[in-house]
C-alpha positions as CSV (number, residue, x, y, z in Angstrom):
1,S,-4.3,5.4,-40.1
2,G,-1.8,3.9,-37.5
3,L,-2.8,6.3,-34.9
4,R,-6.7,5.3,-35.2
5,A,-5.7,1.7,-34.9
6,L,-3.5,2.5,-31.9
7,V,-6.5,4.3,-30.1
8,A,-8.9,1.4,-31.0
9,L,-6.4,-1.2,-29.6
10,A,-6.0,0.7,-26.4
11,G,-10.0,1.0,-26.2
12,V,-10.2,-2.6,-26.7
13,T,-7.3,-3.3,-24.3
14,C,-9.1,-1.6,-21.6
15,V,-12.2,-3.5,-21.9
16,V,-10.2,-6.8,-22.0
17,C,-8.1,-5.8,-19.0
18,Y,-11.4,-4.8,-16.8
19,H,-12.7,-8.4,-17.2
20,A,-9.4,-10.1,-16.6
21,T,-9.0,-7.9,-13.5
22,R,-12.3,-9.0,-12.3
23,R,-11.8,-12.4,-13.1
24,L,-8.2,-12.8,-11.9
25,T,-8.7,-10.5,-8.4
26,G,-11.2,-13.2,-7.1
27,T,-8.9,-16.1,-8.2
28,V,-6.0,-14.4,-6.2
29,Q,-7.9,-13.9,-3.4
30,R,-9.4,-17.5,-3.0
31,L,-5.7,-18.7,-3.5
32,T,-4.1,-16.5,-1.1
33,L,-6.7,-17.4,1.5
34,Q,-6.2,-21.1,0.8
35,R,-2.6,-20.7,1.5
36,G,-3.3,-18.9,4.7
37,M,-1.9,-15.5,3.6
38,F,-4.5,-13.0,5.3
39,G,-5.0,-10.5,7.6
40,Y,-7.7,-8.5,9.5
41,D,-8.8,-5.3,9.0
42,I,-7.5,-3.6,12.4
43,N,-10.0,-0.5,11.7
44,K,-12.8,-2.8,12.3
45,R,-11.7,-4.6,15.5
46,G,-14.4,-5.3,17.8
47,T,-17.3,-5.5,15.2
48,P,-18.3,-8.5,13.0
49,A,-16.5,-7.2,10.1
50,G,-13.3,-7.0,12.2
51,D,-13.3,-11.0,12.2
52,V,-13.5,-11.3,8.4
53,R,-10.3,-12.6,6.8
54,V,-8.8,-10.1,4.4
55,P,-6.4,-11.9,1.6
56,E,-3.2,-10.5,1.1
57,A,-1.5,-10.0,-2.1
58,A,-4.6,-9.4,-4.0
59,G,-2.9,-6.5,-5.7
60,L,-1.0,-9.1,-7.9
61,A,-3.9,-9.6,-10.1
62,P,-4.4,-6.1,-11.5
63,A,-0.8,-5.4,-11.4
64,A,-0.2,-8.6,-13.6
65,V,-2.9,-7.4,-15.7
66,F,-1.5,-4.0,-16.1
67,L,1.8,-5.3,-17.0
68,A,0.8,-7.4,-19.6
69,S,-1.7,-4.6,-21.1
70,L,1.4,-2.5,-21.3
71,S,3.5,-4.7,-22.9
72,V,0.7,-5.6,-25.5
73,L,0.5,-1.9,-26.1
74,Q,4.0,-1.3,-26.4
75,V,4.3,-4.2,-29.3
76,A,1.3,-2.4,-31.2
77,H,3.0,0.9,-30.8
78,M,6.2,-0.6,-32.1
79,W,4.5,-2.1,-35.0
80,L,1.9,0.6,-35.8
81,G,3.9,4.0,-34.4
82,G,6.4,4.1,-37.2
83,D,10.2,5.3,-36.6
84,G,9.2,7.8,-33.4
85,A,8.1,4.5,-31.7
86,K,11.7,3.1,-31.2
87,E,12.8,6.3,-29.6
88,W,10.4,5.6,-26.6
89,A,11.2,2.0,-26.4
90,V,14.1,2.2,-23.6
91,E,11.9,4.6,-21.5
92,H,8.8,2.3,-21.7
93,N,10.9,-0.6,-20.7
94,S,12.3,0.9,-17.8
95,A,9.1,2.0,-16.7
96,L,7.6,-1.7,-17.0
97,A,10.9,-2.9,-15.0
98,T,10.2,-0.3,-12.3
99,I,6.3,-1.1,-12.1
100,G,7.3,-4.9,-12.0
101,F,9.7,-4.2,-9.2
102,A,7.4,-2.2,-7.1
103,V,4.9,-5.0,-7.5
104,F,7.5,-7.5,-6.5
105,L,8.2,-5.5,-3.4
106,G,4.4,-5.0,-2.7
107,F,4.2,-8.9,-2.8
108,V,7.3,-9.5,-0.5
109,D,6.1,-7.1,1.9
110,D,3.1,-8.8,2.1
111,V,4.7,-12.3,2.8
112,L,7.5,-11.3,4.6
113,E,6.2,-8.2,6.7
114,L,9.1,-6.2,5.8
115,P,10.3,-3.6,8.6
116,W,9.5,0.1,8.1
117,R,13.3,0.9,7.3
118,A,13.1,-1.4,4.5
119,K,10.1,-0.1,3.0
120,M,11.6,3.6,2.9
121,I,14.8,2.4,1.2
122,L,13.6,-0.2,-1.3
123,P,11.6,2.0,-3.5
124,A,14.5,4.1,-4.5
125,F,16.1,1.0,-5.8
126,A,12.6,0.1,-7.7
127,A,13.0,3.7,-9.4
128,M,16.6,3.0,-10.7
129,P,15.8,1.5,-14.0
130,L,13.5,4.6,-14.6
131,L,16.2,7.1,-13.3
132,L,19.0,5.5,-15.4
133,S,17.1,5.4,-18.5
134,Y,16.0,9.2,-18.3
135,A,18.2,11.1,-20.8
136,G,16.8,14.7,-20.4
137,S,18.2,17.5,-17.8
138,T,17.1,17.4,-14.2
139,T,16.6,20.1,-11.9
140,I,15.9,19.9,-8.3
141,L,14.3,22.9,-6.9
142,V,14.6,23.1,-3.2
143,P,11.6,25.0,-1.3
144,R,12.9,28.5,-0.1
145,P,12.4,27.7,3.8
146,L,14.9,24.7,3.3
147,R,17.4,26.3,1.5
148,R,19.3,27.7,4.1
149,A,19.1,24.9,6.2
150,L,20.4,22.6,3.3
151,E,23.3,25.1,2.5
152,L,24.1,24.5,6.3
153,V,24.1,20.7,6.2
154,L,25.8,20.4,2.8
155,G,28.3,23.3,3.2
156,A,27.4,24.4,-0.2
157,G,27.5,28.1,-1.0
158,G,24.0,29.3,-2.2
159,G,23.1,31.8,-4.6
160,G,20.2,32.3,-6.6
161,P,16.8,33.3,-5.9
């Protein structure tokens, strides 16, 4: 059946992704060290391990493998999942875009060393594809100790429990 094939493919994909990640991580580390993209572990300062160069952007390898595996599994789901699979395509693609944008932000931060203000704001933009594709209802529940303060700030009339 289609479900058994999807589960089997997911298992095979996991094994392939593990080996691809192990191989690619070493390659990315070697290339980033060659390009001079490295830092030092500040928590080991003053020890011999504190002088070891730590490659930046090593997270690109597992992120690329993860995105590729999700794409492969989405194609398999579209082929084997029947009519119900097409309903999930928009949410799945928006999740891929969100993850890809977050990976890109991480790489940009490694290369450009973004200020903390940008690190606070940019993830909200990274989440936009996922937020815009969500069609269900959304409820925001403010914790009780903060409700009165929020009412004062927004000038909204409270109510509710």
